[in-house]
C-alpha positions in Angstrom: 0.0 0.0 0.0 1.2 3.5 -0.9 0.7 6.5 1.4 0.6 10.1 0.5 0.6 13.1 2.8 -2.1 15.6 1.8 -0.5 19.0 1.2 -0.9 21.4 4.1 -1.9 18.7 6.5 -0.3 16.0 8.6 -2.7 13.4 7.2 -0.7 10.6 5.6 -3.5 8.7 3.8 -3.4 5.3 2.1 -3.7 5.6 -1.7 -7.0 3.6 -1.3 -9.8 4.8 0.9 -12.6 2.5 2.0 -16.0 3.8 1.0 -18.8 2.8 3.2 -22.1 3.9 1.6 -23.4 0.4 1.3 -23.1 -0.2 5.1 -26.6 -0.5 6.5 -28.3 -1.2 3.2 -26.5 -3.8 1.1 -24.1 -4.7 4.0 -25.0 -5.7 7.6 -23.0 -4.5 10.6 -21.1 -7.8 10.6 -20.3 -7.4 6.9 -19.2 -3.8 7.5 -16.8 -4.9 10.3 -15.4 -7.7 8.1 -14.7 -5.2 5.3 -13.1 -2.7 7.7 -10.9 -5.5 9.2 -9.8 -6.6 5.7 -9.1 -3.1 4.7 -6.9 -2.5 7.7 -5.1 -5.7 7.1 -4.3 -4.6 3.6 -2.8 -1.3 4.9 -5.8 1.0 4.3 -5.9 3.7 7.0 -8.5 6.0 5.4 -12.3 5.5 5.8 -15.0 7.7 4.2 -18.6 8.0 5.4 -21.4 10.6 5.3 -24.3 11.5 7.6 -26.9 10.7 4.8 -25.5 7.2 4.2 -26.4 4.4 3.4 -27.7 4.9 -0.1 -30.3 5.1 -1.5 -31.0 7.6 1.2 -34.1 7.1 3.3 -35.3 8.0 6.7 -35.3 4.4 8.1 -31.6 3.9 7.5 -30.1 7.4 7.7 -27.0 7.5 9.9 -26.6 3.7 10.0 -23.4 3.8 8.0 -21.7 6.0 10.6 -23.1 3.8 13.4 -21.6 0.7 11.9 -18.2 2.4 11.4 -18.5 3.8 14.9 -19.1 0.4 16.6 -15.9 -0.8 14.8 -13.9 2.3 15.3 -14.4 2.4 19.1 -12.4 -0.9 19.3 -9.5 0.4 17.2 -6.4 2.5 17.9 -8.0 5.8 16.9 -4.7 7.7 16.1 -3.8 5.1 13.5 -6.9 5.8 11.4 -8.1 8.7 9.3 -11.8 9.1 9.4 -13.7 11.3 6.9 -17.4 12.1 6.8 -19.7 14.7 5.3 -22.5 17.1 6.0 -25.4 16.9 3.6 -26.3 20.0 1.5 -29.7 21.3 0.6 -32.1 21.0 -2.3 -32.2 17.2 -2.7 -35.1 16.4 -0.4 -34.2 14.2 2.7 -36.5 16.1 5.0 -35.8 13.6 7.7 -32.3 15.2 8.1 -32.8 18.2 10.3 -36.2 19.0 8.7 -34.4 19.4 5.4 -30.6 19.8 5.4 -29.1 23.3 5.0 -25.6 24.6 5.2 -26.2 27.3 7.6 -24.1 27.6 10.7 -26.5 26.0 13.2 -27.1 23.0 11.0 -23.4 22.4 10.2 -22.6 22.3 13.9 -25.6 20.1 14.7 -24.6 17.7 11.8 -21.1 17.4 13.1 -22.1 16.7 16.6 -24.5 14.0 15.4 -21.8 12.4 13.3 -19.3 12.4 16.2 -21.9 10.6 18.3 -22.6 8.0 15.7 -18.9 7.4 15.0 -18.2 7.2 18.7 -15.1 9.4 18.4 -14.1 12.8 19.8 -12.9 14.2 16.4 -13.3 13.8 12.7 -10.0 13.9 10.7 -11.6 15.3 7.5 -15.1 17.0 7.5 -16.5 17.6 4.0 -19.4 19.5 2.6 -21.2 16.8 0.6 -22.4 19.1 -2.2 -22.6 22.9 -2.6 -25.6 24.9 -1.4 -25.6 26.8 -4.7 -26.8 25.4 -8.0 -24.1 23.4 -9.7 -24.1 20.6 -12.3 -23.5 17.3 -10.4 -24.7 13.7 -10.1 -24.9 13.2 -13.8 -25.8 16.8 -14.8 -23.4 18.8 -16.9 -25.1 22.1 -17.5 -25.1 25.1 -15.1 -28.4 27.1 -15.1 -28.6 30.3 -13.0 -32.4 29.8 -12.9 -31.8 26.9 -10.5 -30.4 29.1 -7.8 -32.4 29.1 -4.6 -33.2 32.1 -2.4 -31.6 32.5 1.0 -28.6 30.3 0.0 -26.0 30.1 2.7 -22.8 31.7 1.3 -19.4 30.0 1.4 -18.4 32.7 4.0 -21.1 31.5 6.5 -20.3 27.9 5.8 -16.6 28.3 6.3 -17.1 30.4 9.5 -19.1 27.5 11.0 -16.7 24.9 9.9 -13.7 26.8 11.3 -15.4 26.9 14.7 -15.5 23.1 14.6 -11.8 23.1 13.9 -11.1 25.6 16.7 -13.2 23.4 19.1 -11.1 20.3 18.2 -14.0 18.4 16.7 -12.6 18.5 13.2 -9.0 18.5 12.1 -9.2 19.5 8.4 -11.9 20.6 6.0 -12.9 19.4 2.5 -15.6 19.7 -0.1 -17.2 17.4 -2.6 -19.0 17.7 -5.9 -17.4 21.1 -6.4 -16.5 23.1 -9.4 -13.3 25.0 -10.3 -15.0 28.3 -9.4 -16.0 26.8 -6.0 -12.5 25.6 -5.3 -11.0 29.0 -5.9 -13.8 30.7 -4.0 -13.3 28.6 -0.9 -9.6 29.5 -1.0 -10.2 33.3 -1.4 -12.8 33.4 1.4 -10.4 31.5 3.7 -7.5 33.8 2.9 -9.5 37.0 3.3 -10.9 36.0 6.7 -7.9 34.2 8.0 -9.9 30.9 8.2 -8.8 27.3 7.5 -8.5 26.4 3.8 -10.2 23.3 2.4 -7.6 20.6 1.8 -9.5 18.1 -0.3 -12.2 17.7 -2.9 -14.1 14.5 -3.4 -15.4 14.3 -7.0 -16.3 11.7 -9.5 -13.5 10.5 -11.8 -13.4 7.4 -13.9 -12.8 6.1 -17.5 -16.2 7.2 -18.6 -16.3 10.6 -16.8 -13.0 12.4 -17.0 -14.3 16.0 -16.7 -12.1 16.6 -13.7 -9.2 17.0 -16.2 -10.7 20.0 -17.8 -10.6 22.9 -15.3 -10.7 21.3 -11.9 -7.3 19.8 -12.2 -5.6 23.2 -12.6 -7.7 24.8 -9.9 -6.9 22.1 -7.4 -3.2 22.0 -8.2 -2.8 25.8 -7.8 -5.0 25.9 -4.7 -3.2 22.8 -3.2 -6.5 20.9 -2.9 -6.1 17.1 -3.1 -8.5 15.0 -5.1 -10.2 12.0 -3.4 -11.9 10.1 -6.3 -15.3 8.6 -5.8 -17.1 6.3 -8.2 -13.9 5.0 -9.9 -15.9 2.0 -11.2 -18.9 4.1 -12.2 -21.4 2.3 -9.8 -19.8 -1.0 -10.8 -20.3 -0.6 -14.6 -16.6 -0.6 -15.2 -16.2 -3.9 -13.4 -17.9 -5.4 -16.5 -20.4 -7.3 -14.5 -23.4 -5.6 -16.3 -22.2 -6.4 -19.8 -23.7 -9.9 -20.1 -26.4 -9.7 -17.5 -27.8 -7.8 -14.6 -26.7 -9.5 -11.4 -29.4 -9.6 -8.8 -27.1 -8.2 -6.1 -25.8 -5.4 -8.3 -26.5 -1.8 -7.2 -27.9 -0.8 -10.6 -30.2 -3.8 -10.6 -31.5 -3.3 -7.1 -31.8 0.5 -7.3 -32.1 1.4 -11.1 -33.1 5.0 -10.4 -30.0 5.5 -8.3 -27.8 4.8 -11.3 -29.6 6.9 -13.9 -26.6 9.2 -14.2 -24.7 6.4 -15.9 -27.6 5.2 -18.1 -26.8 7.3 -21.1 -26.1 6.8 -24.8 -22.7 5.2 -25.6 -21.9 4.3 -22.0 -22.5 0.6 -22.6 -20.4 0.7 -25.7 -17.5 2.4 -23.9 -17.7 0.1 -21.0 -17.6 -3.0 -23.3 -14.6 -1.5 -25.1 -12.6 -0.8 -21.9 -13.5 -4.3 -20.7 -12.1 -5.8 -23.9 -9.0 -3.8 -23.6 -8.5 -5.0 -20.1 -8.8 -8.7 -21.1 -6.4 -8.2 -24.0 -3.8 -7.1 -21.4 -4.5 -9.9 -18.9 -6.5 -7.7 -16.5 -10.0 -7.7 -15.2 -12.1 -4.7 -16.2 -12.2 -3.5 -12.6 -8.4 -3.7 -12.3 -7.9 -1.6 -15.5 -10.4 1.0 -14.3 -8.8 1.3 -10.8 -5.3 1.2 -12.1 -6.1 4.1 -14.4 -7.4 6.3 -11.7 -4.7 5.3 -9.2 -2.0 6.2 -11.7 -3.1 9.8 -12.4 -0.7 12.3 -10.9 -3.5 14.5 -9.4 -5.2 11.7 -7.5 -4.4 11.6 -3.8 -6.6 8.6 -2.9 -9.2 6.4 -4.6 -12.4 5.6 -2.7 -13.5 2.1 -3.3 -16.6 0.4 -2.1 -17.6 -3.2 -2.2 -20.4 -5.5 -1.1 -18.3 -8.6 -0.7 -14.8 -9.3 0.5 -13.9 -10.8 -2.8 -14.8 -7.5 -4.6 -12.8 -5.6 -2.0 -9.7 -7.8 -2.5 -9.9 -7.4 -6.3 -10.4 -3.6 -6.0 -7.4 -3.3 -3.6 -5.3 -5.2 -6.1 -6.0 -2.7 -8.8 -3.8 -0.2 -7.0 -0.8 -2.4 -7.5 -1.0 -2.5 -11.3 1.3 -0.4 -13.4 -0.1 0.5 -16.8 2.2 -0.1 -19.7 2.8 2.4 -22.4 0.8 0.2 -24.8 -2.1 0.0 -22.4 -2.0 3.8 -21.8 -2.2 4.3 -25.5 -5.1 2.0 -25.8 -7.0 3.9 -23.0 -6.4 7.2 -24.8 -7.5 5.8 -28.1 -10.8 4.8 -26.5 -11.1 8.1 -24.8 -10.8 9.9 -28.1 -13.5 7.7 -29.5 -16.0 7.9 -26.5 -14.7 10.9 -24.6 -16.9 11.0 -21.4 -20.2 9.4 -22.2 -21.4 9.4 -18.7 -22.0 13.2 -18.9 
């Protein structure tokens, strides 16, 4: 396992982060603990959760993921693990979270306190804003429309002030964001500098073989602002594992929750996935190994968040980080990219 120190922090994170959003829905508490144990044994010290998990989000299960992580975490040497979680943003329903989540100061503090209790810990290493309060294209959307802006939107200034109080109180060590834009990354930095507040250190955004939009503007913004990328959805909800090419496995996320994966059900996605799977097989790799090795090898990726529903999947996904892409395989990937570009947009 490789480890990387995130710039501007003392967080030395494993190049693979264990994602947990299936804990409490597709995975029982026992399953969750087995995955966490296996991840630690493989050298993973980085765990990512969120207050709204598991997914699909619903009132009956909200917070269960953090609870499962917490019942495991309380038995571990806390200082050897890096725990990240997220505060939910507005405008996506979920009225069962604080009557409808907002990113105002009072709700941010309340959300953090609730996460700390569920995680059974005194501090969160990385606390992230799950998505912006303002209208931005995300979760499969690619078009910004100012008509989507909502009134009384909490500004980044108010959010950062509340988050900085959590840092000052020792409840949070470092701050991050998720599903952000290049403008947002720069704005978080300028607000922090102007007010003398902590800067965000990470961004958690989608990046995979069929959605490489991060490379357009965000990669420069994050490099110049010293914001580290934590990749989510490196397998595109499992599509890039190749398991949906021949059939639709009953235990697959896109089979069980078809609406949840609508962002990936677009023209040319299936063709691109099949092409990348064939390329992987030609080079003696599984489709999942190719997809994960690609993400892991990008110079701007600090850590790749992987999720699994079985220990076998987890083992294969961890193995993807150890693969070095040959020049021939890199050329093959770029050829397919020129053909399909980012069909998941």
